[in-house]
N, C-alpha and C positions, 0 to 999 in steps of 0.2 A: 427653582426650588422653593418650597414653602418657607416662610419665616417662622421658625420653631420657637416656642416659649420654654420648652424643656428638652433635655437630651434623653431622659428616661423617666417613665412613670411606672411604678410598681403597684399592681392591683392584688389585694389579698386580705386575709384576716389580720387584724391588728391585735395581737395577743402577746402574753408573756408565757414562757415555759418555766415551770418549777422543776428543776432537775434533781431527782433524788438518786444519788449514786449508791451502788451496792455497799460501799464502805461507810455509809451513813452521812456523807457530806450532802448538803442541800444548797443549791445555787439557783438564783432567779435571773433569767435572761429574757430578752425579747425574742419573739418568734422570727421565722425566716424572712418575712417581708422586710424587716428592719435590716437584716444583714445584707440582702441584695442591694438595698438602697444605700446602706452605709459604705459598702466597698465601691460601688459605682461612683458615689459622691467623692470618696477619698481619692479616686483616680482622676477626678475633675469633671464628672458629668453633673449637670444641673438636674436634680432629682426631686420627684414628688411622689406621694403615696395616696392611693385611693382605696378605701376599705371601710369596714364597719368595726367599731370598737365598743367597749363598755362605756357607760355614761361618765365615768371618772377619767380624768386625764392620766394617760399612761405615764408611769414614773420615768420612762426613758425618753419621752418627747424632748425634754429640755436639752438633754445631751445632744440629740440629733438636730434640733432646731438651731443650736449654736453653730453647727457646721453647715447650715444652709439647706437642709431637707425641708420641703414644703408639705405641711400636714393639713392644708385647707381642704383637701379632698377626703378627709376622714369624717364619717358620719357616726356620731355617738348614739347608742341605744341602751337604755337601762336594762333590757331583757337579754342583752347579749353576753355570752360567756367569754371573758377575755383572759382567762388563765387556764392552763392545762398542767396537770402533774404528769411527769414522765418518770415512772418508777423503775428502779434497777437500771439506771443509765450506765451502760458499759458497752461491750462489743456486741451484745445481743440487742435486737430491736426492743426498746423498752415498752412496757405497758403504759398506755396513755389514758389518763383519767380526766374527765371533764369536771371542773370544780364548781360549776354553776349552771343555771338554765341557759338555753340558747333559743332565740327567736327563730322561727322557721324561715321567715322572709323579712327583709328590711330594705327600704328604698334607699339606695345610695344617692347622695346628693353631692355634686362636685361642680366646681366652676368650669365653664366651657373652655376656658383658655388652657386647662389641663391637657386637653386632647390634641393640642398642637405640639406633639412630641416626636422626636426622631425615632423613639422606640418605646414600646410598652411591654412589660413582663407580667404575665398573669400567673397567679396561683389560683387553684380552684376556690370559687366562692359559690354560695347557694343560688345567687341570682344569675343564672346562665343567660337569661335575656339581656341583662345589663352588660355581661361580658361581650355578647354579640354586638350590642349597641356601641360600646366603646371601641371594639375592634374595627367595626365598619368605619367609624369616623377617623381612626388612626390610619387605616388603609387609604381612605380618600385623601388624606394629607400626605400620602407617600411615606408613611411611617412603617417601622418594622414591628411585627407582632410576634412575641415570644411567649411560650407557655411551658410551665413546669407541671407535668402531669403526675399527680400524687394519688395516694390511696383514698383520698376523700371522694374520688369519682368511683362509684360502685358499678355503674353501667356506662360503658363507653358510648353507647348510642345516645345517651343523654346529652353529650356534648358534640355530636356529629356535625351539626350546623356550624358551631363555633370553629371546629377544626378546619373548615374551609378558608378561614382567614389567617391561619397560623403559618408563619414563615420558618421559625426555629422552634423545635420541640426538645425540651430537656426531660429526662426521667431516669430513675434508677432502674436497673434491669429487673430486679425483683418485683418492683411495683408495676412496671410495664407488662411483664409476663402475667402477673396476677390479674391486672385490669383487662387485658385483651384476651386472656385465656389461651394465648399461643404458648408454644414450648421452645421457640428459638428466636434469635434476633432477626433472622431473615424475614420471617413472616410478620414480625412487629413492624419493621421499617417499611415493608411493602404496603402494609395496611395504611400507615400514615402518609406515605407518598401518594397513595391513591386519592387522598383528600386534598392534595396540593401542597403539603408541607415540603419545604425545600431542603431543610437541614435537620437531622435527627441526632441528638447527642445522648448516648446511653452510658450511664455511669455505673462503675463496679466498686466504688469505695476504694479500698486498699489496692485493688487490681488495676486501677486506671479507668479509662473511658474510651469509647469509640465514637468518632464523628462520621455519620453516613450522609453522603450527598446524593442528590437525585439522579446523577449520572452513573449510579451503581458503583461509585468509588467509596472507599472508606479509609480512615486514618486512625491507627491505634495511638492513643495518647497515654503516656505513663502517669501513674501516680508518683509522688516523690516522698521518700521515706521521711517520716516525722515522728518525733517523740510525743505522740498525740495524747491529749488529756480528755478530749470529748469531740466526737465527729459530728454531733448534731449541729446543723447550720452550715457545715462545710460545703454541702451541695448548693446551698443558696448563695454562698460566697462565690462558688464556681460560676454560677449563672451571671452574677453582676459583673465579674471580671471578664468573662467571655464576651458579654455584650459590649463592654467598653472597647475591647480590642477589635471586635468585629466592626463596630461603628467607625473606628479609626482605620479600617481597611488593612489590617494586618493579615498575612496569610492564615488560612484556616488552621493549619497545624500549630502555628505559633499562638493563635488565640486559645487553642486547647491547652497547650503547655503552660501558658501564662496563668490560665484559670486554675489548672491543677496545682501549680506552685503557690498561688494565692490561698487556695483552700488548705494546702498542706501547712502553711504558716499559721492560718487561722485555727486549725485543729489543735495546736499546741497551747491554746489558752482556754481557760474556763470562764472567767468573769467577762462581762460585757466590754469588749475593746473598741476603741475608735478605729484601729487599723490605719490611721492617717499616715503612719510612717511607711506603709507599703507603697512602693512606686516601681516604675519600670526598672530603674537602676538596681533596686533591691532584688527584684525577680531575676535579673540577669546574674547577679552574684549568687543567689540561692540555687539557680540551676547548675552552677559549677560545683557546688559543694554537697548537694543532696543526691541520694541514690535513686535513679529512676526505676520504677517497678511496673512491668507490663505483664499482667497475668489475667487474661480473659477467662471468665468462668468456664467456657467450653474447653479451653486449653488446660485448665486446672484439673479437669476430669482425668487427665493423663498422669496427674501426680497422685500416687497411691500412698496413703498414710496408715500405718499400723498404730492403733491407739492402745497403749499399755496402761491399764488401770486396775483398780481393786473393785471386785464385783460382788462381794459376799454380803453386803448390806444394802438396803434400799437407798439411804442417803448417798452412798458412793456410786451406786448405779445411776442415780439421778444426775450426779456430777458428770459422770462419763457421758450420759445422754446429752447433757447441756453442751459439753465440748464437741461432741459429734455433730450436733445441730449447727453450732457456730462454723465448723469446718465445712460441712456439706452445703450449707446455705451460701457459701462463697465459692463453691464449685469443686472442692477437693473430693476425691474418692477415698472413703474411710472404711477401714476394717475395724469393727467394734466386736471384739471376741464374744462377749456374752450375748450380744444381739445376733451376730452372724453365725455363731456356732452353738452357743448355749452355755448353761452352767451345770457343772457336775454336782451331783448330790451323793449322799451316803449310799444311795441305792444304785448308783451308776455302775455298770459292769466294767470289767477290765478292758474289754474291747472298746467301749465308749471312751474310756480314759485315753486309750491309745489313739483313737480317731480324733478326739478333741486336740490332743497334743500335735498330731501330724497336720491337722488343719491350721492350727496356729503357727506352726513352723513354716508351712508353705506360704501363709499370708505374710509373715515377716520377710521371707526370701523374695517375695514379689513386690515388696514395698520400696518406695524411694526414700522414706524416712520413718522414724518412729517418734511418736509423741508419748512421753512418759509422764503420768500424773503421779507425783511423789507425795501428795497429801494422802495420808491414811493408806500407805502403799501395801500394808498387809503382810502376807506370809512369805514374801520373797519372789513371787512370780514376776512382778514388774522388774526387779533387779536382774533376774535371769534373762528376761527378754532384752533388756538393755545390753547385757553382756554378750548375748548371742549376736545381736545386731552389730556390736562393736567388732566382734571377730569376723563378721561378714562385710565389714566396711559400709554398713548402713547407718547413717548419722542419726543420733537421737537428740531431740529438742525436749527438754524437761520443763515441767511447770510445777512450782512449789510456792503456794501462796502463804504458807505458814512459816514465817522466818525463825520460829523457835525450834523447828525440827532439825536435829543434827544430821549432816550428810557426810559420808565418809570420803576420804581423798580418792578412793578408787572410783566412786560414782562421779565426783566432780571432774575427774580427768578422762572419763569415758564418754562424756556428752559434749555436744557442741556448745550449749549454753543452758544454764538453769534460769528460767524467767520467773519473776515475782508475781506477774499478773498476765491476764489473757492478752491485753493490748500489746505488751512487749513480745509475747509468744507469737502473735499474728504477724507483727513486723518481721520477726526472724524468719518465719516459714515463708512469708511472701517474698522476702529478699532471696532466700534460698531457691524457691520455686521459680522465680523470674529468671535467675541464672541458669537453672536446670533446663527450663523450657528453651532458652536460647541455645544451649548446647545440643538439645535434642533436635533442633532445627538444622 
């Protein structure tokens, strides 16, 4: 066996994220490369970073260098944008704004001893030829090549040569489908297996993940319920944790569960953490006290949601559309009354009114749950739908972000829970849906 200088090298952009939350809070944190390195190091892997940064020393270097992460593979460049603003950071994918110019190409310069590593984790960078060069050397030294495929890759053919060196591929389902232009997981995994990838890990966020092996087997990995503050970076933490356990020859399913637990703990923090207190003993304890959630997006299509909201003004319709997108992007089947049936006007006939009513009634009766949007709930339609659902034993999960709005005792006792924000609502319906899917099986 080669004499390795490192356990893990992480390759990617050296940037900071400026997180602008919808409630007005602004937090500055390092990007994903830092988090994969940090968590791997905290588990005991000797870790280094290769990448391009701006010409000023990143403000988080000192914290990471004190725990032993090697930055000598980082190449500074004055034309490189090393900060990104992420606007409206919540449960929806945020808008990403580049805060400065970015050089199209930059020569990465790194010490040769960096490439004697047990594993390397790549994030997409512009220098594809440099990625191939690094991967070749790592493979020659019998190292493991891992790759997190992200939205930065516009054309999958652009990285086709590099894919021939990849052993483990990580990616979110949404991004993998968008990049490959496929519509299901089966086609995605077969595509990458044809390049020689041995293990493919597709992540679903709150719904868990699936690990696909080349022998056509797969393992569903649960997510673990968290009181999450921010999920940005959780996937990067998953990667670093998984690689640690994989290098230490844990069973594949346990690698996935440990990674999911690690990212669950991480998501409950907003400011830049060391995570040095996370260890195997902590994860064993957390597994026993956290609720596992297994909700594959293809399974969630069998969960039908009736969305009760107020549709008589454009701002409220926009709010309904936003919630619809959040739910449908995670796999749920959503009945949005104004979108799927329409809106009555003063010119609507009696027959149209009857048809609209019957369509909405049938949609409620065929639903597994109701989500009631109590902000600006209007003339009582939402309350009627909640009451009808209660009589038919269809549970209601309510969302009320305005804590100044008075809610009657009858409403409070007719719903499962009234949630103050989208993140808590999602936790609730994912937990309910996971249980319901298990019962349906």
